[in-house]
C-alpha angles and dihedrals in degrees: 000000000000089000091054093048092047091051092047093048092049094050093047093046092051092047094047091046092052092048091048092049091050094050094044090050089052093049090045090056093049093046092048092051091050092047093050090050091052091045092051096048107032110022116050112202094022102154121226091232091060092047090050091048092050092051093046091052090054095055097083088063089054090049089053092049094044102043098089093050093044089048088054094047094045095045094046090051092051095044093047092047092049090050094047093050091044089239092126089052088056090049090053092051088048092061104277096134125181095268093046090049090050090049092050090049091048091050091051089049092052091051091051091045092054090048092049091050092049093050094044097044103037115011101038098046091048092048091046091053090050090049091051089051090053090047094046093051089056104035104024136255124346113258142153130217121340099302104035124225126348121202136174132212136181117215110180109296093346126082127199135205111202129193123194113188098196143349121222126221091257093052096263113146120218133196098019122185124181126191118189125196130192127227091278092052095253120143107259105164141018125184134178125192129180092215144347144174136214112271137174108304095349148359125308105215128193131207094014130184114194131189117192118191111213124191112224128210090260089060093253128125125244123195120219113197122200133178115199135176091213133021130171112212113194112226141144093222107118133199091259090057092052090046089049089059091051102037133064107266089225088070095054129097119252094247092050090050091049093051092047092050089051090051092051093048093047090054097046096252128140110265099171095113093047093043090055090048090048093054089042089057089051097049100033096083089052088063086077088063089049091050093051092049089046091055096047096081089063088071089064096053124099117234101174091106091050130249097116093130091052092052092048091047090050091052092049090050089051089054092049090050088054091058092045089052089047091056093043091053090048094053094039091050090052093048098041095039093238122172106285096224091049092050090053099040102039098082092049093048092048094050093042090056092046094048093047090048091051091047092050093047093051093047093050090045090054 
């Protein structure tokens, strides 16, 4: 039995690896064409080596996004080929019963899920940060929209609204504005800084202009203006939180997303979008397990009369529909304010039930 499982794992791994390599090569070509067009039109003197490095650093994110679909394509191909060559029939007569086959498929799915999680939570975020550094050194600081990132923080009775215009490749913030409000919601502090970096227990700001609004005994406000070369502002807002406001949440690690969601909730801000993305990051690797289970029934089909290509195409289309449904549930959950974990887990649960039902029907039919 170990020999059969080892043979099955090796065939599936080779097939999935080949499918992943083919898709990544295709995306690499498209990304390189886009990057060369941008380099030629907007960045004079943009060397080819830097463009190539930027595109290469973005490929782990593509691997993370493509793994479930390549797992489906590779596994369907192997299962259908084994069924067409009657190899799976021989495996069944050698002791590979339905439950053992399901267990072997589940084990393969778990291995692929762990690999997907490792790439999506460690390799891809690190490579994306490195790619943004390469991009920022050529095209300038990282920013979003016209005003940059807006954040909010509650410190005791005071609340703060913070705006960071841009973030440099080395983590230096530019164009910082801070607005402080008292318990009654009155403006108590404004501060502008040309730049700043993340220090111990707060931000170290440079070239600062501060306005402090002080209530006098006669119930009138007095403004105290200060210009300072250096000012340390105590805050719990970290570099990952600022980056989260500027970057696509899909490119963040699970822990960074979790901390950012906690920060938004603690400061009374809407975190629905980031909660859905957080749960999506949790459940997305498990889609590899769903894809392997979905492909297992193809080993119990008969292809002697032809039609193998049609079955394989149907299975791939089922996998694509899974990802479309995944995106639809994500957007619908955000619009309809559904439970974040349900919006992320529902497609996987639906397709798991369907694939197990199909597997059970084919086994009973046999």
